[in-house]
N, C-alpha and C positions, 0 to 999 in steps of 0.2 A: 615754317620749315618747307623747303622746296623739295619735291620728290620727282624723279624722272624715271621713266620706264627703262628697262635694261637694254643697252645696245652692246652686245658681246661681239668682240672682234677676234679674229685669229691672232694668236700670240705673235708679237713682233719678232721674237727670237725663234730660230729653228730649233726644235727639240733635239737634245743631244742624245746620241745613241750610246748605250752602255758599252763599256769595254768588252764585256763578255758576249756581245752580239756577234753572231757568226756571219750574218748577212742581212741586208734589208731588202724586202721585196719591193718591186716597183709599186709606187702608190698612185692612187688616182690623182689626177691633176687637181691641185688645191686651188679651189676657186676663192676669189676674194669675197669673203663673207662679211661685208661691212655692217650688215644689220642682222642680228641673230634673235631679236625679240620682236616686239609688236609695233611700237610707234615711237615718235620723237616728242610726243606731247609731254608737257610739264604738268605735274599734279601738285596739289596742295592738300596737306592734311588739315582736317578740322581740329578743334581743340581736343576732341575726344581721342584723336589719333595719337596723342603724345602721352596718354596715361599708361600706367603699368598694367601688365597682364596678371590676372588672378587665376589661379588654378581652379577651374570650375568643373572638373571632370566628374566630381561626385554627383553633379546634377544630371549627368548623361546616363540614362537607364540602359546600359549595355546588357546584353544577355549574360555575359560572363564578366567577372571583375577583371580590370586591367592589372596584370602582374607587375611587380616592381621592375623598374628599368634595370637591365643588366649593367654591370660595372663597365663592360667594354663599350657601351653605348654613350658613356659620358663624354662631353666635349672636353678636350685637353685645353688647359689655359696657360701652359708654359710656352714660352717662345722657342721655336725650333733653333737648334744650334747651327744648322746649315744656312748660309746666307745665299740668297739668289735675288733675281730681279723681280720675282713675284711678290704679291702683297703678303708679307710675313705677319702682318697684324690683322689679317682677315680670316674669319672662320670659313673653311671650305668643306663642302660635303658632296656626296654623290648618291643618288638613289636609283641607279640603273638596276633593273631587274636582271638577274643573271641566270643562265641555264647551264653553263659548262662547269664541270667539277674542277677542283684545284689540282695542281700537279706539284711534285717536289720542287721543280725549278721556280714556279710561281710563289710557293711558300717561302723559299729562300729569299726571293726578291722582296716579299712582303715584310720580312723581318729586317732586311738590311737597307732597303731603298729609302731615300728621303720621303717623308710624308709631310704635306702641308699642315700648317697649324690648324687645329680644330677638325681634322679629317674624321668623317664618320660616314657610315653607309646605312640607309634606312631599311633596305630589303635586299634579298638575293644572297647567294653564297658569299660569305665575307672574305674568302681567300682568292676569289677569282677575278678580282679587279685591282689594279695597282695605280695609285696617283703618281704624278710626277711633279716637279717643281716649276713646270712651265704652263700650268693651266690646262693640262691634257691628262686624260686617264687612259690606261690600256686595259682592254677587256679580252680575256682569253677566248679563242674560238677554236672550232674543230679543225679548220683548214681554210685554204683560200676559196673554196667553193661553199663555205658556210652560208646559210640562208641570210644571216645578218649582213655579211659582206655584200652579197648580191642585192639586198634591199637598199643599202646605202649607195651602192654604185648606180642603181636605177633612179633613186630619189635625186641623186646629184644631177640628173638630166632635166629636172623640173625646178626652175628658179623659185616658183611660189612655194612648192612643197619643202624646199630647202629651209625656208624660214620658220617652219614649225617643228623641226627636229634638231638634235645637237649637230654641231659642225663635225664633219667626218674628214679626218686627215690621212686615211689610208691604212695599209697593212704594215705590220712589222713582224719579222721573224727573229727570235732570240733562241739560239741553241735548239733548233727544230720545233720550238713551240711558236704558234701563230697568235697574233694579237691584232685587234683593230684599235686605232687611236681616235679618241673622241674628245670633244670639248668638255671640260669640267664645267658643268652648267652653274656651279655655285662659286666659282673663282671670282673674287671681288665682292661677294656679299659679306656683310658683317652681322654675326649673330642672327641669322635669318629664321623666318618661319617657313617650314617646308611641308608639303603634302604630296603623297604618292597615291594615285588612284588607278586601280586596275580597270581597264575598259573591256567590255564585251559580256554577253550573256553566257558565253562558252569560253572557258580558258584552257581547253584541252583540244588537241588535234583529233580528227576522226580516226586517224591511223593508230592513235594511242588506245582506243577503246574498241577496236574491231574484233578482238578476241572475245568470243562468247563463253569461254570457260567459266564455270562457277567457282568462285574463290572463297574458301572459308575464312581466310585472313581478312578480307575486306568486309565480310559479314561481322566479324568480331570488332573491327574498327567502327562499323556503323552502330552496332548496339552499345558500344562504349560511349558513344555520343548521345544516342537516342534509342532506347530499347524498343520503342513503339514504331520506329521508322520502317523496318522490314515488313513485307506483306506476309500473310499466313503461309503462302507457298515458300517464301524465302526463309521464314522461321523453320519450316519443316525441313528444308534442304540445308539450313544453316550455312548458306553460301549465297553470294551475289556476283553478278558480272562486274567487270571494271566500269563499264558504262553506267550501270545502275549506281555504283558507289560514287562515281564522279558527279553524276547529276544530283545525288543526295548532298554531296559536299558543296556544290554550287548553291543549293537551296538554303544553306545555313547562313549565307551572306546576302547582300543585295544584288549580287551578280545576276542571278536568274530572273528576278523581278524587274530590276531597274537597268541592267546592262552596265553597271559599274559597282565597284566596292572600294571603300577607303582602306588601303593597305596599312599605311603608317603615316605619322605626322610628327612634327617637332615644333614646339613653341619656343619663343625667344627665351634664352637662358635656361632651358630645361632639356632633360634627356629625351630622346625619341620615344614615342609610344608606338609599339609595333604590333599590338594585338587588337586590332580594330575590325577584324573581318566579320564579326558578328554584329556590327553596327549596321542594321538593315532596314529598320522602319523609317518612314519619312521624317518623323519627329526626331529620332536619334540622329539621322543624317543632318538635319537642319541645325540641331544643337551643336553637333561637332563642327560644322562649317562656321557657325557663329563664333565659337571659341577660337577657331583658327584665324578668322579675319578680324576679331577683336573690334567689331563695329567700325572699322575704317571704311568709310563710304568711298573714298577715293580709290582704294584698292579694289573694293567690290565692283565699282563701275568699270574700271579699266580691265579687270579680270573677265567680266562678262563680255566686253568688246573683244578681248583676245580669244576667248573660247568660241564665240560665234564666227570669228574670222577663221580659226582653225577648222571648224566644222565645214565652212564653205570651201576651204582649200581641199579638204579630204573628199568632199563631194565632186569636185572638179578635177581631181588628180587622176591621171592615167595609171599611175602605180597602184593606187588604192582601188581603182576600178577593176584591176585584173589580179588582185591578190587577196587571199584570205589572211586576216591579221589576228593572230591569237596571242594573248598574253601581253599586249603592249600596255603601257601605263601613261597617264598624264602626270607630268611633274610640274608642280607649282611652287614658286619661291618668291618671297618678298622680304625686304628690310625697310629701314627708314628712308632709303634713297632710291631704290629701284625694285623692279619686279619682273617676273617672267613666267612663261608656261610653255612646255614643249611636250611632244609625244616621243616616248623613248621605248627602247627594247623591241627589236624586230627579229629575235632569235627564232620565233615560230611563225614567221610570215611565209606563206607558200603561194607560188604562182598557180593560178587556176587553169584547168584544161580549157582549150579553145571553145568548147561547147557550153561552158558554164559562165554565168555572170552573177554577181551579188550586188545587193544595194546596201548591205551592212545594217539593215533594219528589220528585215523579215525574220519570223521565227525560224529557229534551226530545226531541220529534219535531216536525219542521216542521209548524206549524199548531196545536199544542196550547198554545203560549205558556208552557209551564213553564220556569222559569229556575233552580230549585234553591236559592232563598234560604234556606228552612228546612232543607234538606239540609245546606247549608253551616253553619248555626247548630248543627245536631246534631253534625256532625263537629268543629267548633271547640270546642264544650263538651266533647266527649270528649277532645280534645287537652289542654285545660286541666285536666281531671280527672286525666289521666295524670301531668301535671307535678305537680299537687298531691299525688297519692299518692306519687310518687317523692320529693318533697322531704320528706315525712313519714317515709319509711323510711330516707332517707339524707341527712342534713343536715351540711354541712361549711362552715366559714367561708372566705370568699373574701378574699384579700389583694391589695392593690394591687401 
């Protein structure tokens, strides 16, 4: 079996504007994105690559049991009634992390608009993003000055950085609501394995925790998770600040210690697993990655090359050098024929003041704007390297 890395191209047909659109805002010049993933190398699976996947999650000692998958997360297996030039026999998904709330207009489109076969979303607000039949998704934004719009416009000026993020097709306005149009990263994949990894040691903006008011509601949330977590002074006050609560929440996952956490994943033919935030120890992370990659050495090797390339691009990017990147995720996908990895979600990216610079690795202290993006990449690459080395020294066939 021959496997090639994904080369995503801009759809050949121009996306059709819905009849109810009042106007379309001028979009950024659409560059010819001939290469959207990593390489043109051809890969070959070993014999172990063609075996079935066995559900081994009971072997992963997570801190909390994984709840049953919700009905809404199941992959639809019926063929869509609408006919289009897209791949109607292909499962398509999207794992963009969303930050904008839903609106009545968007909810109306969500129920009436064509959805590609197998559409699902791993994380984020489920009603804030809408797929189209042309390999493009629309994500609601606050307005034309939204941080994510500015991020994609600036990234568009850097050819190398363009290759590690989704294709950006510009702005669209529908009945006073603004959207950005992005490449559906999973269009063309068939029954893929997908992983969404949140990067950074800090996943909140400094402005979100600047208020030092003691809050009883956050204290109650804290003790509901861990009654021993508050300090004696916090127990006496029965209240904590939002910063204290946010740091506590980060400590429950691997974000604080490793600079990344596995948010969600989906294995072939199975419903998504969305409650993996407490997978935090090195062994838990390694076991989860092993199950996701299913001992496919070819996938592991090319994924490591891709991650190291992405890290180098970030280190050399002018955009990343002058921005604080909060809440972005690494999106990984592969099937029997192609694979890809991209950095997604720039809703909380913020330009730094002229007197500040960050290296994305130093520990965060209030005011220095460090968020640990590259620290998380370093640790993630190390985790994948360990899995790759382990699979090379001990390879066994999995049976259904």
